[in-house]
Predicted model as a PDB file, atoms N, CA, C, CB and O in Angstrom, pLDDT in the B-factor column:
MODEL        1                                                                  
ATOM      1  N   MET A   1      -6.013  61.379  -0.757  1.00 52.00           N  
ATOM      2  CA  MET A   1      -4.968  60.400  -0.556  1.00 52.00           C  
ATOM      3  C   MET A   1      -3.652  61.109  -0.245  1.00 52.00           C  
ATOM      4  CB  MET A   1      -4.826  59.496  -1.793  1.00 52.00           C  
ATOM      5  O   MET A   1      -3.246  62.011  -0.978  1.00 52.00           O  
ATOM      6  N   GLN A   2      -3.002  60.718   0.806  1.00 57.00           N  
ATOM      7  CA  GLN A   2      -1.688  61.244   1.162  1.00 57.00           C  
ATOM      8  C   GLN A   2      -0.622  60.448   0.422  1.00 57.00           C  
ATOM      9  CB  GLN A   2      -1.456  61.187   2.700  1.00 57.00           C  
ATOM     10  O   GLN A   2      -0.534  59.230   0.581  1.00 57.00           O  
ATOM     11  N   LYS A   3       0.189  61.131  -0.387  1.00 59.00           N  
ATOM     12  CA  LYS A   3       1.220  60.457  -1.168  1.00 59.00           C  
ATOM     13  C   LYS A   3       2.556  60.549  -0.436  1.00 59.00           C  
ATOM     14  CB  LYS A   3       1.329  61.072  -2.585  1.00 59.00           C  
ATOM     15  O   LYS A   3       2.948  61.635  -0.011  1.00 59.00           O  
ATOM     16  N   PRO A   4       3.263  59.426  -0.282  1.00 61.00           N  
ATOM     17  CA  PRO A   4       4.563  59.458   0.377  1.00 61.00           C  
ATOM     18  C   PRO A   4       5.647  60.085  -0.495  1.00 61.00           C  
ATOM     19  CB  PRO A   4       4.973  58.060   0.767  1.00 61.00           C  
ATOM     20  O   PRO A   4       6.669  60.537   0.021  1.00 61.00           O  
ATOM     21  N   ASP A   5       5.440  60.115  -1.783  1.00 67.00           N  
ATOM     22  CA  ASP A   5       6.421  60.622  -2.728  1.00 67.00           C  
ATOM     23  C   ASP A   5       5.716  61.591  -3.673  1.00 67.00           C  
ATOM     24  CB  ASP A   5       7.106  59.456  -3.517  1.00 67.00           C  
ATOM     25  O   ASP A   5       4.715  61.214  -4.282  1.00 67.00           O  
ATOM     26  N   PRO A   6       6.204  62.835  -3.817  1.00 65.00           N  
ATOM     27  CA  PRO A   6       5.525  63.798  -4.687  1.00 65.00           C  
ATOM     28  C   PRO A   6       5.579  63.423  -6.165  1.00 65.00           C  
ATOM     29  CB  PRO A   6       6.128  65.160  -4.500  1.00 65.00           C  
ATOM     30  O   PRO A   6       4.847  64.000  -6.969  1.00 65.00           O  
ATOM     31  N   LEU A   7       6.432  62.468  -6.539  1.00 67.00           N  
ATOM     32  CA  LEU A   7       6.490  62.021  -7.930  1.00 67.00           C  
ATOM     33  C   LEU A   7       5.555  60.861  -8.202  1.00 67.00           C  
ATOM     34  CB  LEU A   7       7.899  61.627  -8.291  1.00 67.00           C  
ATOM     35  O   LEU A   7       5.366  60.471  -9.354  1.00 67.00           O  
ATOM     36  N   MET A   8       4.956  60.296  -7.133  1.00 67.00           N  
ATOM     37  CA  MET A   8       4.053  59.167  -7.275  1.00 67.00           C  
ATOM     38  C   MET A   8       2.646  59.659  -7.607  1.00 67.00           C  
ATOM     39  CB  MET A   8       4.042  58.318  -5.992  1.00 67.00           C  
ATOM     40  O   MET A   8       2.117  60.545  -6.935  1.00 67.00           O  
ATOM     41  N   SER A   9       2.065  59.097  -8.614  1.00 65.00           N  
ATOM     42  CA  SER A   9       0.746  59.512  -9.049  1.00 65.00           C  
ATOM     43  C   SER A   9      -0.338  58.943  -8.142  1.00 65.00           C  
ATOM     44  CB  SER A   9       0.508  59.084 -10.485  1.00 65.00           C  
ATOM     45  O   SER A   9      -0.270  57.784  -7.731  1.00 65.00           O  
ATOM     46  N   ALA A  10      -1.337  59.763  -7.833  1.00 65.00           N  
ATOM     47  CA  ALA A  10      -2.466  59.310  -7.024  1.00 65.00           C  
ATOM     48  C   ALA A  10      -3.594  58.799  -7.905  1.00 65.00           C  
ATOM     49  CB  ALA A  10      -2.972  60.442  -6.127  1.00 65.00           C  
ATOM     50  O   ALA A  10      -4.590  58.280  -7.399  1.00 65.00           O  
ATOM     51  N   ALA A  11      -3.452  58.937  -9.205  1.00 64.00           N  
ATOM     52  CA  ALA A  11      -4.485  58.503 -10.138  1.00 64.00           C  
ATOM     53  C   ALA A  11      -3.837  57.799 -11.322  1.00 64.00           C  
ATOM     54  CB  ALA A  11      -5.339  59.703 -10.616  1.00 64.00           C  
ATOM     55  O   ALA A  11      -2.622  57.862 -11.511  1.00 64.00           O  
ATOM     56  N   TYR A  12      -4.655  57.136 -12.103  1.00 65.00           N  
ATOM     57  CA  TYR A  12      -4.154  56.422 -13.279  1.00 65.00           C  
ATOM     58  C   TYR A  12      -3.966  57.382 -14.451  1.00 65.00           C  
ATOM     59  CB  TYR A  12      -5.116  55.284 -13.672  1.00 65.00           C  
ATOM     60  O   TYR A  12      -4.630  58.416 -14.535  1.00 65.00           O  
ATOM     61  N   GLY A  13      -3.068  57.032 -15.337  1.00 62.00           N  
ATOM     62  CA  GLY A  13      -2.847  57.821 -16.537  1.00 62.00           C  
ATOM     63  C   GLY A  13      -2.288  59.202 -16.221  1.00 62.00           C  
ATOM     64  O   GLY A  13      -1.490  59.366 -15.298  1.00 62.00           O  
ATOM     65  N   ALA A  14      -2.705  60.169 -16.981  1.00 64.00           N  
ATOM     66  CA  ALA A  14      -2.204  61.539 -16.824  1.00 64.00           C  
ATOM     67  C   ALA A  14      -3.163  62.388 -15.995  1.00 64.00           C  
ATOM     68  CB  ALA A  14      -1.984  62.188 -18.198  1.00 64.00           C  
ATOM     69  O   ALA A  14      -3.177  63.612 -16.129  1.00 64.00           O  
ATOM     70  N   CYS A  15      -3.963  61.752 -15.141  1.00 73.00           N  
ATOM     71  CA  CYS A  15      -4.947  62.492 -14.348  1.00 73.00           C  
ATOM     72  C   CYS A  15      -4.314  63.282 -13.220  1.00 73.00           C  
ATOM     73  CB  CYS A  15      -5.970  61.545 -13.783  1.00 73.00           C  
ATOM     74  O   CYS A  15      -4.850  64.319 -12.830  1.00 73.00           O  
ATOM     75  N   ASP A  16      -3.204  62.830 -12.688  1.00 76.00           N  
ATOM     76  CA  ASP A  16      -2.557  63.523 -11.574  1.00 76.00           C  
ATOM     77  C   ASP A  16      -1.550  64.526 -12.131  1.00 76.00           C  
ATOM     78  CB  ASP A  16      -1.857  62.512 -10.611  1.00 76.00           C  
ATOM     79  O   ASP A  16      -0.369  64.222 -12.298  1.00 76.00           O  
ATOM     80  N   ILE A  17      -2.042  65.711 -12.408  1.00 82.00           N  
ATOM     81  CA  ILE A  17      -1.233  66.751 -13.047  1.00 82.00           C  
ATOM     82  C   ILE A  17      -0.091  67.192 -12.144  1.00 82.00           C  
ATOM     83  CB  ILE A  17      -2.102  67.954 -13.414  1.00 82.00           C  
ATOM     84  O   ILE A  17       0.998  67.483 -12.638  1.00 82.00           O  
ATOM     85  N   GLU A  18      -0.309  67.250 -10.839  1.00 83.00           N  
ATOM     86  CA  GLU A  18       0.748  67.661  -9.915  1.00 83.00           C  
ATOM     87  C   GLU A  18       1.944  66.702  -9.978  1.00 83.00           C  
ATOM     88  CB  GLU A  18       0.200  67.731  -8.478  1.00 83.00           C  
ATOM     89  O   GLU A  18       3.090  67.148 -10.033  1.00 83.00           O  
ATOM     90  N   ALA A  19       1.686  65.405  -9.970  1.00 80.00           N  
ATOM     91  CA  ALA A  19       2.769  64.422 -10.041  1.00 80.00           C  
ATOM     92  C   ALA A  19       3.496  64.509 -11.377  1.00 80.00           C  
ATOM     93  CB  ALA A  19       2.221  63.003  -9.832  1.00 80.00           C  
ATOM     94  O   ALA A  19       4.722  64.415 -11.419  1.00 80.00           O  
ATOM     95  N   GLN A  20       2.764  64.687 -12.457  1.00 83.00           N  
ATOM     96  CA  GLN A  20       3.388  64.807 -13.771  1.00 83.00           C  
ATOM     97  C   GLN A  20       4.264  66.061 -13.847  1.00 83.00           C  
ATOM     98  CB  GLN A  20       2.313  64.840 -14.871  1.00 83.00           C  
ATOM     99  O   GLN A  20       5.366  66.015 -14.394  1.00 83.00           O  
ATOM    100  N   ASN A  21       3.782  67.166 -13.307  1.00 87.00           N  
ATOM    101  CA  ASN A  21       4.568  68.403 -13.297  1.00 87.00           C  
ATOM    102  C   ASN A  21       5.817  68.257 -12.434  1.00 87.00           C  
ATOM    103  CB  ASN A  21       3.716  69.573 -12.790  1.00 87.00           C  
ATOM    104  O   ASN A  21       6.876  68.778 -12.783  1.00 87.00           O  
ATOM    105  N   ASN A  22       5.701  67.550 -11.307  1.00 86.00           N  
ATOM    106  CA  ASN A  22       6.873  67.302 -10.462  1.00 86.00           C  
ATOM    107  C   ASN A  22       7.928  66.503 -11.208  1.00 86.00           C  
ATOM    108  CB  ASN A  22       6.468  66.564  -9.184  1.00 86.00           C  
ATOM    109  O   ASN A  22       9.121  66.771 -11.068  1.00 86.00           O  
ATOM    110  N   ARG A  23       7.509  65.533 -11.995  1.00 86.00           N  
ATOM    111  CA  ARG A  23       8.452  64.740 -12.786  1.00 86.00           C  
ATOM    112  C   ARG A  23       9.181  65.602 -13.813  1.00 86.00           C  
ATOM    113  CB  ARG A  23       7.721  63.595 -13.491  1.00 86.00           C  
ATOM    114  O   ARG A  23      10.388  65.464 -14.011  1.00 86.00           O  
ATOM    115  N   ILE A  24       8.437  66.484 -14.457  1.00 90.00           N  
ATOM    116  CA  ILE A  24       9.040  67.362 -15.461  1.00 90.00           C  
ATOM    117  C   ILE A  24      10.095  68.260 -14.830  1.00 90.00           C  
ATOM    118  CB  ILE A  24       7.964  68.215 -16.148  1.00 90.00           C  
ATOM    119  O   ILE A  24      11.192  68.406 -15.368  1.00 90.00           O  
ATOM    120  N   VAL A  25       9.769  68.856 -13.699  1.00 92.00           N  
ATOM    121  CA  VAL A  25      10.718  69.738 -13.009  1.00 92.00           C  
ATOM    122  C   VAL A  25      11.949  68.956 -12.586  1.00 92.00           C  
ATOM    123  CB  VAL A  25      10.059  70.400 -11.779  1.00 92.00           C  
ATOM    124  O   VAL A  25      13.071  69.438 -12.742  1.00 92.00           O  
ATOM    125  N   TRP A  26      11.756  67.747 -12.051  1.00 88.00           N  
ATOM    126  CA  TRP A  26      12.858  66.907 -11.586  1.00 88.00           C  
ATOM    127  C   TRP A  26      13.784  66.512 -12.733  1.00 88.00           C  
ATOM    128  CB  TRP A  26      12.315  65.655 -10.903  1.00 88.00           C  
ATOM    129  O   TRP A  26      15.005  66.612 -12.605  1.00 88.00           O  
ATOM    130  N   LEU A  27      13.213  66.066 -13.851  1.00 90.00           N  
ATOM    131  CA  LEU A  27      14.033  65.677 -14.995  1.00 90.00           C  
ATOM    132  C   LEU A  27      14.768  66.874 -15.592  1.00 90.00           C  
ATOM    133  CB  LEU A  27      13.170  65.014 -16.061  1.00 90.00           C  
ATOM    134  O   LEU A  27      15.913  66.745 -16.024  1.00 90.00           O  
ATOM    135  N   GLU A  28      14.122  68.027 -15.619  1.00 93.00           N  
ATOM    136  CA  GLU A  28      14.789  69.239 -16.124  1.00 93.00           C  
ATOM    137  C   GLU A  28      15.979  69.598 -15.244  1.00 93.00           C  
ATOM    138  CB  GLU A  28      13.797  70.426 -16.186  1.00 93.00           C  
ATOM    139  O   GLU A  28      17.027  69.998 -15.752  1.00 93.00           O  
ATOM    140  N   MET A  29      15.826  69.457 -13.919  1.00 91.00           N  
ATOM    141  CA  MET A  29      16.930  69.734 -13.002  1.00 91.00           C  
ATOM    142  C   MET A  29      18.101  68.789 -13.272  1.00 91.00           C  
ATOM    143  CB  MET A  29      16.462  69.601 -11.539  1.00 91.00           C  
ATOM    144  O   MET A  29      19.251  69.227 -13.294  1.00 91.00           O  
ATOM    145  N   LEU A  30      17.825  67.497 -13.480  1.00 90.00           N  
ATOM    146  CA  LEU A  30      18.879  66.530 -13.776  1.00 90.00           C  
ATOM    147  C   LEU A  30      19.532  66.827 -15.127  1.00 90.00           C  
ATOM    148  CB  LEU A  30      18.312  65.103 -13.765  1.00 90.00           C  
ATOM    149  O   LEU A  30      20.748  66.706 -15.271  1.00 90.00           O  
ATOM    150  N   TYR A  31      18.734  67.210 -16.099  1.00 93.00           N  
ATOM    151  CA  TYR A  31      19.231  67.561 -17.431  1.00 93.00           C  
ATOM    152  C   TYR A  31      20.236  68.710 -17.343  1.00 93.00           C  
ATOM    153  CB  TYR A  31      18.060  67.944 -18.362  1.00 93.00           C  
ATOM    154  O   TYR A  31      21.310  68.646 -17.942  1.00 93.00           O  
ATOM    155  N   LEU A  32      19.890  69.751 -16.604  1.00 94.00           N  
ATOM    156  CA  LEU A  32      20.783  70.896 -16.446  1.00 94.00           C  
ATOM    157  C   LEU A  32      21.994  70.544 -15.583  1.00 94.00           C  
ATOM    158  CB  LEU A  32      20.026  72.075 -15.831  1.00 94.00           C  
ATOM    159  O   LEU A  32      23.100  71.017 -15.843  1.00 94.00           O  
ATOM    160  N   HIS A  33      21.791  69.723 -14.565  1.00 91.00           N  
ATOM    161  CA  HIS A  33      22.887  69.287 -13.688  1.00 91.00           C  
ATOM    162  C   HIS A  33      23.984  68.594 -14.490  1.00 91.00           C  
ATOM    163  CB  HIS A  33      22.358  68.340 -12.592  1.00 91.00           C  
ATOM    164  O   HIS A  33      25.169  68.799 -14.230  1.00 91.00           O  
ATOM    165  N   GLU A  34      23.596  67.785 -15.452  1.00 91.00           N  
ATOM    166  CA  GLU A  34      24.564  67.065 -16.285  1.00 91.00           C  
ATOM    167  C   GLU A  34      25.150  67.933 -17.387  1.00 91.00           C  
ATOM    168  CB  GLU A  34      23.913  65.851 -16.898  1.00 91.00           C  
ATOM    169  O   GLU A  34      26.130  67.543 -18.022  1.00 91.00           O  
ATOM    170  N   GLY A  35      24.569  69.097 -17.623  1.00 94.00           N  
ATOM    171  CA  GLY A  35      25.071  69.962 -18.681  1.00 94.00           C  
ATOM    172  C   GLY A  35      24.612  69.550 -20.068  1.00 94.00           C  
ATOM    173  O   GLY A  35      25.245  69.900 -21.064  1.00 94.00           O  
ATOM    174  N   ARG A  36      23.523  68.814 -20.138  1.00 93.00           N  
ATOM    175  CA  ARG A  36      23.023  68.358 -21.440  1.00 93.00           C  
ATOM    176  C   ARG A  36      22.448  69.498 -22.269  1.00 93.00           C  
ATOM    177  CB  ARG A  36      21.966  67.289 -21.246  1.00 93.00           C  
ATOM    178  O   ARG A  36      22.117  69.304 -23.438  1.00 93.00           O  
ATOM    179  N   ASN A  37      22.328  70.671 -21.685  1.00 94.00           N  
ATOM    180  CA  ASN A  37      21.863  71.835 -22.423  1.00 94.00           C  
ATOM    181  C   ASN A  37      22.994  72.479 -23.234  1.00 94.00           C  
ATOM    182  CB  ASN A  37      21.260  72.855 -21.463  1.00 94.00           C  
ATOM    183  O   ASN A  37      22.735  73.354 -24.060  1.00 94.00           O  
ATOM    184  N   ARG A  38      24.229  72.061 -23.011  1.00 94.00           N  
ATOM    185  CA  ARG A  38      25.382  72.605 -23.739  1.00 94.00           C  
ATOM    186  C   ARG A  38      25.548  71.884 -25.080  1.00 94.00           C  
ATOM    187  CB  ARG A  38      26.678  72.475 -22.890  1.00 94.00           C  
ATOM    188  O   ARG A  38      25.316  70.680 -25.188  1.00 94.00           O  
ATOM    189  N   ALA A  39      25.951  72.638 -26.083  1.00 94.00           N  
ATOM    190  CA  ALA A  39      26.108  72.090 -27.432  1.00 94.00           C  
ATOM    191  C   ALA A  39      27.200  71.027 -27.514  1.00 94.00           C  
ATOM    192  CB  ALA A  39      26.416  73.203 -28.406  1.00 94.00           C  
ATOM    193  O   ALA A  39      27.145  70.160 -28.386  1.00 94.00           O  
ATOM    194  N   ASP A  40      28.195  71.076 -26.618  1.00 95.00           N  
ATOM    195  CA  ASP A  40      29.294  70.115 -26.681  1.00 95.00           C  
ATOM    196  C   ASP A  40      29.031  68.825 -25.901  1.00 95.00           C  
ATOM    197  CB  ASP A  40      30.546  70.756 -26.166  1.00 95.00           C  
ATOM    198  O   ASP A  40      29.873  67.926 -25.898  1.00 95.00           O  
ATOM    199  N   HIS A  41      27.890  68.724 -25.248  1.00 93.00           N  
ATOM    200  CA  HIS A  41      27.578  67.505 -24.494  1.00 93.00           C  
ATOM    201  C   HIS A  41      27.157  66.398 -25.467  1.00 93.00           C  
ATOM    202  CB  HIS A  41      26.449  67.773 -23.442  1.00 93.00           C  
ATOM    203  O   HIS A  41      26.358  66.653 -26.369  1.00 93.00           O  
ATOM    204  N   PRO A  42      27.680  65.170 -25.304  1.00 93.00           N  
ATOM    205  CA  PRO A  42      27.341  64.092 -26.242  1.00 93.00           C  
ATOM    206  C   PRO A  42      25.864  63.679 -26.217  1.00 93.00           C  
ATOM    207  CB  PRO A  42      28.190  62.891 -25.942  1.00 93.00           C  
ATOM    208  O   PRO A  42      25.380  63.067 -27.169  1.00 93.00           O  
ATOM    209  N   GLN A  43      25.150  64.006 -25.143  1.00 92.00           N  
ATOM    210  CA  GLN A  43      23.720  63.661 -25.069  1.00 92.00           C  
ATOM    211  C   GLN A  43      22.852  64.916 -25.043  1.00 92.00           C  
ATOM    212  CB  GLN A  43      23.436  62.802 -23.820  1.00 92.00           C  
ATOM    213  O   GLN A  43      21.784  64.927 -24.430  1.00 92.00           O  
ATOM    214  N   GLN A  44      23.312  65.965 -25.705  1.00 93.00           N  
ATOM    215  CA  GLN A  44      22.528  67.198 -25.760  1.00 93.00           C  
ATOM    216  C   GLN A  44      21.149  66.923 -26.359  1.00 93.00           C  
ATOM    217  CB  GLN A  44      23.269  68.277 -26.584  1.00 93.00           C  
ATOM    218  O   GLN A  44      21.032  66.250 -27.384  1.00 93.00           O  
ATOM    219  N   GLY A  45      20.115  67.446 -25.718  1.00 92.00           N  
ATOM    220  CA  GLY A  45      18.756  67.272 -26.202  1.00 92.00           C  
ATOM    221  C   GLY A  45      18.086  65.973 -25.789  1.00 92.00           C  
ATOM    222  O   GLY A  45      16.924  65.753 -26.129  1.00 92.00           O  
ATOM    223  N   LEU A  46      18.788  65.103 -25.062  1.00 91.00           N  
ATOM    224  CA  LEU A  46      18.219  63.816 -24.656  1.00 91.00           C  
ATOM    225  C   LEU A  46      18.011  63.755 -23.145  1.00 91.00           C  
ATOM    226  CB  LEU A  46      19.128  62.664 -25.107  1.00 91.00           C  
ATOM    227  O   LEU A  46      18.874  64.171 -22.372  1.00 91.00           O  
ATOM    228  N   TYR A  47      16.870  63.240 -22.741  1.00 90.00           N  
ATOM    229  CA  TYR A  47      16.584  63.014 -21.327  1.00 90.00           C  
ATOM    230  C   TYR A  47      16.758  61.537 -20.969  1.00 90.00           C  
ATOM    231  CB  TYR A  47      15.157  63.481 -20.986  1.00 90.00           C  
ATOM    232  O   TYR A  47      16.550  61.139 -19.823  1.00 90.00           O  
ATOM    233  N   THR A  48      17.135  60.746 -21.943  1.00 90.00           N  
ATOM    234  CA  THR A  48      17.283  59.298 -21.796  1.00 90.00           C  
ATOM    235  C   THR A  48      18.307  58.952 -20.716  1.00 90.00           C  
ATOM    236  CB  THR A  48      17.694  58.668 -23.131  1.00 90.00           C  
ATOM    237  O   THR A  48      19.426  59.466 -20.723  1.00 90.00           O  
ATOM    238  N   GLY A  49      17.913  58.073 -19.785  1.00 87.00           N  
ATOM    239  CA  GLY A  49      18.826  57.554 -18.772  1.00 87.00           C  
ATOM    240  C   GLY A  49      19.029  58.417 -17.548  1.00 87.00           C  
ATOM    241  O   GLY A  49      19.769  58.024 -16.647  1.00 87.00           O  
ATOM    242  N   LEU A  50      18.396  59.587 -17.478  1.00 88.00           N  
ATOM    243  CA  LEU A  50      18.608  60.468 -16.333  1.00 88.00           C  
ATOM    244  C   LEU A  50      18.120  59.840 -15.029  1.00 88.00           C  
ATOM    245  CB  LEU A  50      17.904  61.793 -16.560  1.00 88.00           C  
ATOM    246  O   LEU A  50      18.827  59.893 -14.023  1.00 88.00           O  
ATOM    247  N   PHE A  51      16.933  59.251 -15.027  1.00 84.00           N  
ATOM    248  CA  PHE A  51      16.416  58.637 -13.807  1.00 84.00           C  
ATOM    249  C   PHE A  51      17.326  57.516 -13.337  1.00 84.00           C  
ATOM    250  CB  PHE A  51      15.002  58.105 -14.032  1.00 84.00           C  
ATOM    251  O   PHE A  51      17.714  57.471 -12.170  1.00 84.00           O  
ATOM    252  N   LYS A  52      17.663  56.622 -14.238  1.00 83.00           N  
ATOM    253  CA  LYS A  52      18.468  55.457 -13.868  1.00 83.00           C  
ATOM    254  C   LYS A  52      19.835  55.871 -13.319  1.00 83.00           C  
ATOM    255  CB  LYS A  52      18.648  54.534 -15.076  1.00 83.00           C  
ATOM    256  O   LYS A  52      20.346  55.250 -12.387  1.00 83.00           O  
ATOM    257  N   LYS A  53      20.418  56.910 -13.893  1.00 85.00           N  
ATOM    258  CA  LYS A  53      21.749  57.348 -13.481  1.00 85.00           C  
ATOM    259  C   LYS A  53      21.734  58.054 -12.130  1.00 85.00           C  
ATOM    260  CB  LYS A  53      22.338  58.266 -14.528  1.00 85.00           C  
ATOM    261  O   LYS A  53      22.695  57.936 -11.370  1.00 85.00           O  
ATOM    262  N   HIS A  54      20.668  58.784 -11.815  1.00 79.00           N  
ATOM    263  CA  HIS A  54      20.679  59.669 -10.649  1.00 79.00           C  
ATOM    264  C   HIS A  54      19.730  59.297  -9.518  1.00 79.00           C  
ATOM    265  CB  HIS A  54      20.363  61.024 -11.086  1.00 79.00           C  
ATOM    266  O   HIS A  54      19.765  59.950  -8.475  1.00 79.00           O  
ATOM    267  N   HIS A  55      18.897  58.299  -9.668  1.00 75.00           N  
ATOM    268  CA  HIS A  55      17.856  58.073  -8.659  1.00 75.00           C  
ATOM    269  C   HIS A  55      18.400  57.696  -7.284  1.00 75.00           C  
ATOM    270  CB  HIS A  55      16.929  56.994  -9.130  1.00 75.00           C  
ATOM    271  O   HIS A  55      17.722  57.934  -6.285  1.00 75.00           O  
ATOM    272  N   LEU A  56      19.593  57.119  -7.195  1.00 73.00           N  
ATOM    273  CA  LEU A  56      20.103  56.684  -5.886  1.00 73.00           C  
ATOM    274  C   LEU A  56      20.578  57.835  -5.005  1.00 73.00           C  
ATOM    275  CB  LEU A  56      21.238  55.714  -6.081  1.00 73.00           C  
ATOM    276  O   LEU A  56      20.608  57.678  -3.784  1.00 73.00           O  
ATOM    277  N   TRP A  57      20.945  58.970  -5.561  1.00 69.00           N  
ATOM    278  CA  TRP A  57      21.418  60.075  -4.716  1.00 69.00           C  
ATOM    279  C   TRP A  57      20.300  60.986  -4.262  1.00 69.00           C  
ATOM    280  CB  TRP A  57      22.448  60.885  -5.452  1.00 69.00           C  
ATOM    281  O   TRP A  57      20.554  61.944  -3.531  1.00 69.00           O  
ATOM    282  N   LEU A  58      19.076  60.723  -4.669  1.00 63.00           N  
ATOM    283  CA  LEU A  58      17.949  61.550  -4.240  1.00 63.00           C  
ATOM    284  C   LEU A  58      17.428  61.071  -2.884  1.00 63.00           C  
ATOM    285  CB  LEU A  58      16.819  61.517  -5.295  1.00 63.00           C  
ATOM    286  O   LEU A  58      17.415  59.870  -2.613  1.00 63.00           O  
ATOM    287  N   PRO A  59      16.998  62.005  -2.031  1.00 62.00           N  
ATOM    288  CA  PRO A  59      16.468  61.618  -0.710  1.00 62.00           C  
ATOM    289  C   PRO A  59      15.303  60.642  -0.834  1.00 62.00           C  
ATOM    290  CB  PRO A  59      16.018  62.861   0.068  1.00 62.00           C  
ATOM    291  O   PRO A  59      14.418  60.830  -1.669  1.00 62.00           O  
ATOM    292  N   GLY A  60      15.304  59.614  -0.014  1.00 61.00           N  
ATOM    293  CA  GLY A  60      14.220  58.637   0.006  1.00 61.00           C  
ATOM    294  C   GLY A  60      14.374  57.535  -1.028  1.00 61.00           C  
ATOM    295  O   GLY A  60      13.507  56.668  -1.133  1.00 61.00           O  
ATOM    296  N   SER A  61      15.453  57.550  -1.789  1.00 58.00           N  
ATOM    297  CA  SER A  61      15.672  56.518  -2.801  1.00 58.00           C  
ATOM    298  C   SER A  61      16.387  55.330  -2.193  1.00 58.00           C  
ATOM    299  CB  SER A  61      16.475  57.072  -3.982  1.00 58.00           C  
ATOM    300  O   SER A  61      17.134  55.462  -1.224  1.00 58.00           O  
ATOM    301  N   ASP A  62      16.150  54.186  -2.769  1.00 58.00           N  
ATOM    302  CA  ASP A  62      16.903  52.996  -2.377  1.00 58.00           C  
ATOM    303  C   ASP A  62      17.217  52.198  -3.638  1.00 58.00           C  
ATOM    304  CB  ASP A  62      16.104  52.127  -1.339  1.00 58.00           C  
ATOM    305  O   ASP A  62      16.822  52.592  -4.735  1.00 58.00           O  
ATOM    306  N   GLU A  63      17.912  51.101  -3.491  1.00 54.00           N  
ATOM    307  CA  GLU A  63      18.327  50.340  -4.655  1.00 54.00           C  
ATOM    308  C   GLU A  63      17.196  49.554  -5.296  1.00 54.00           C  
ATOM    309  CB  GLU A  63      19.422  49.410  -4.278  1.00 54.00           C  
ATOM    310  O   GLU A  63      17.339  49.097  -6.431  1.00 54.00           O  
ATOM    311  N   ASN A  64      16.079  49.385  -4.604  1.00 51.00           N  
ATOM    312  CA  ASN A  64      14.958  48.606  -5.147  1.00 51.00           C  
ATOM    313  C   ASN A  64      14.063  49.538  -5.857  1.00 51.00           C  
ATOM    314  CB  ASN A  64      14.188  47.841  -4.057  1.00 51.00           C  
ATOM    315  O   ASN A  64      13.042  49.119  -6.403  1.00 51.00           O  
TER     316      ASN A  64                                                      
ENDMDL                                                                          
END                                                                             
C-alpha cells in the first residue's frame, strides 16, 4: 500500500512500526522546538498539545 502521509498507518493498531516511529520522531522534534526539554519551561516533560498547536505549519497540513 502506498501511503500519502508517512505518519498514516497502513495497518490497524501498533502493527505499522514505521508509522509509529515517524510519529515519535515528529513529536520529539516539536518537543525540542518548543524548548520543553528545559527545566524552566512550564510544560517540561509533557508532549500534550504539540500536534494541535503545530499541525498547520507542517507541509501537507490543512485546517480539516
